[in-house]
Structure formats: structure tokens, C-alpha cells
N, C-alpha and C positions, 0 to 999 in steps of 0.2 A: 620409239626411237629415242636414243639418249640426247641429253641437252647439248652435247658437243657436235651438233649438226646445224649447219646454216641453210635456211630455206631459200637458197639461191640456185640458179641453174648454170651449169658449165656453159661457156660461150657456145651458142647454138650453131653458128656457122662452122665451128670446128667439129662439134659433136656429130653433125650430120655427115661428115666425111671420114669419121673414125671407123675402127673395126672392133669386132668382139662379139660375144654372145655367151650362152649358158655353159657352165662347167659342172660336171658331176664327178663324184669320187666313188669308183667301183673297185672292189677288192676281188681279184681273181686267183683262185688256187687251182693249179693243174695237177691232177692225180697221176699216178704211175700209168694208169690205163689210158691216159690222154684225155679223159673227161675233165670237165671244169665245174667248179663250184663258184658261183658269182654272188657277191653280197654288196649292196649299196651302203656305203658308210654315211652318206648324207641323205636325210629325208627330203631336202629341197636342193634344187640347183643353185649355183652362185655364179653371177655374171662377172666376166672380166672384159675390159676394153683397152684398146690402145688409142688414145686421143692424138698421139703424135702424127698419125697418118692423115689427120684432118688439117694440119697446118700447111698453108700454101704461101703465106706472105709474112714479112717481118712484123707487120702490124698485128696479125693474128697471133704470132709468137709472143709479142709483147703483151697482148691481152691475156694469154694463158699464163705467162710468167707472173703477171699481176695477180691473177686469180689464185695461183699456187701459193704466192707469198701471203695473201690474205687468209687462206685456209691453213697456213702454217704447216705446209707439207701434208703429212698423214693425220694431223691432229683433228681437223674438222671435216665432217662429211658434207655432202652437197648433192644436188639433183643433177641427173644426166639424162639426156634424151636419146633413147635407143631408136634409131630411125626404122629399124625392122619391126620393132615390137613396142609401140607406145600407145596403142589403142585397144579398147575392149574387143574389137573385131579386126578385120584386115586393115593394114595401114593405108590402103587406098580409099577407104570408106569412112565417112564421119560416124562417130558413135551413135548407136540407136539404143533406146531405153530397154530393149529386150535382149541385148547382146549377151549378158552373163547372168545366170541364175545365182543369186547370192544368199538365198535363204527362203524359209517358209514362215508365214505369219502364224501366230498363236493367239492373237487377240490382246496380247499384253506387251510383247517385246517391241520396243521402239528402235533399238540400236542394232545395226547390221554392219558387218565389215565387208569392204569391197574385195573382190577376188576375181581372178581370171582362170578359166579352166582350159587346159590344152588336151586335145583329143577327146575321145568319147568311150563309154563303156567302163568296165571295172578298173582299167589301168589308166584312166584319165588323170592328169596331174593338175591339182588345184593350187594356184599361186596367190598368196596374199598380196594385195596392192596397198601400199602404205603411203604413196605419194601421188594422189590424183592431182590433175591440173585444175586449179580453181576455175569455176564457171563452165567446165566441160561435162559435169556429171548429169546424166538423165536417168530417171527412175520409172519403173513400171510395176503395177500390181495386176496379176492375172492378164498381162498383155496390154493393159491400158496405161498410158503415161500419166504420171502423177505431177500435178503442177509444182513448179519450183518452190513456191512459197510453203509447200506442205512438208518440206524436209530441209535439213541442213547437212553439210558435209564438212568434215575437218580435213583440209588439204595436207595437214602435217601427219595425220595418222591413217587416213582412209576410212574413218568411221562415219557411217551414215545414220542420222537420227531423224525419225519421223516426228512430225508435230503431234501433240496430244490428241488432236481431232482427226488424225490420219493414220492411226495405228493399224498395221496390216491385220485383217481378220483371220481367224483360224483357217489354215489350209491355203491361204493366198500365196501365190508364187511371187516372190520378190526378186526383181531383176534390175540390172543397171547397165548403163553404157558410159564410157568415160575415156579420157586421155590420161596418161600417167607418165611420171618420170621414175627413174631407178635411183634409189639412195646409194651413193658410192662415196669413196674417199680415194685420194691418191695412194698408190701402192709403192711409193718411194718418198724419201725425204730429200732427194737430190735430183735436180734437173741440170744436165750438162748439155750446153748448146755449143756446137761447133759451127760457126757462121760460114766457114769455108765449105764445109760439107753441105750446109743448108742451101747456099747459093748454087751448089751443084745439083740440087734437086732432092737431097736427102733431108729428112726431118728427124728431130729428136724423138726418142721413144718416151711416151708419157702413159705409164700403166695406171689403170683405175680398177678398183675391185668393189663389188657390191657389198653393202653393209647389211648383214642379216639382222632383221628386227628382233 
């Protein structure tokens, strides 16, 4: 993640009422016969959000304006909590150490990257997780939880490092459970607020877009 990123979270009370989700870019060519050729232009999905839908009070609007100014519009990235997808497992269940398989030990490697897999089988999608929530990460080797003092996690990169006396042995299944945020930035350099419309129940549009590591 570049240095133009602030390790702060977008106001949570606003984020939990926002809207958005993953976006993919698929190119479709329709032949004269009516058949299609489809090609994915992006290897990974990219998330977009509209935080404006989460604003319900003038105080919340003021907090977002302050946050926007501190980030200098699109200049600095920040963390965003996706209410639908912010845990290694279902959003209704606390993370378990066996939620996500992140690698296999070889007796020497100490460094593993957090990831979340969607679906199963050959077409499952593996997503890199770069912004875990500090204190939420749990780890397991072959299904047995590893004590927290036997590993460290970098919350700015999602890299997990085992202690020298806890290196996963050859063939060991390395798994992890965690909460995480999405690295995003504002997708606009301008916020226009119409207070007349706001008091009538409308809210400004505040587009956010995921930063690809």
C-alpha cells in the first residue's frame, strides 16, 4: 500500500448505512450468430461504495466533511468498513482461527499473507486482505489454534509472521480468522451539499472506490 494512505477508518456510523459492493469489468463480444465471447479484463474485483446514503444528521454530515478535508479529497486513502463483508466468515459470526486457509507450511517459511476465498472448487476467487483489524486475527495450524504470542500481524499490510520457534512444519495447514477493512479513497474532489434538499430527506452522494494494492 502506498505511503499516501492514512490508517484511519471512515466514520463507522455512516459506513454501516452506506451502499455498495464489488465491481468487475467483463468484455462481451456478440458474434453474427448471436453467440457471445466473454473476457474478464480485471483479475480482481474492485469495490465501490456510496457513503452519502449513510448520512442522517447534520452532525454526521459535518463529521464526513471534516474527514473529506483531512484526506484532501482523492489524495489520501483510508479504511472503510463494509458491513456485508468485513469478516473472514459470515458477518453474523465472530472470526474463528480455521475460517480461511492461507497457506501450507514447509518448515522454513514464517511469512504468510492474509486472504479470503469466495466459493469453492476450481472457480473459487481468492482475495488478498491488506487491512486486517488489529487484535482480531486468530491463527491455526492443522486445526489447532496458535497462541497469540507465537505470531505477529501487520495491520497495514495483512502480512502474518510466525515466531522463530513456531514455524509451520512441512505440510501443515495454515489458517486464519480475522476482521478487516477495505482500503478506499474518495472518488471525487468535490462535495456539494444542498441543505434544503438535505432537510427534505435527501443526502449528498459521496462516492468511494477501493484502492488496488
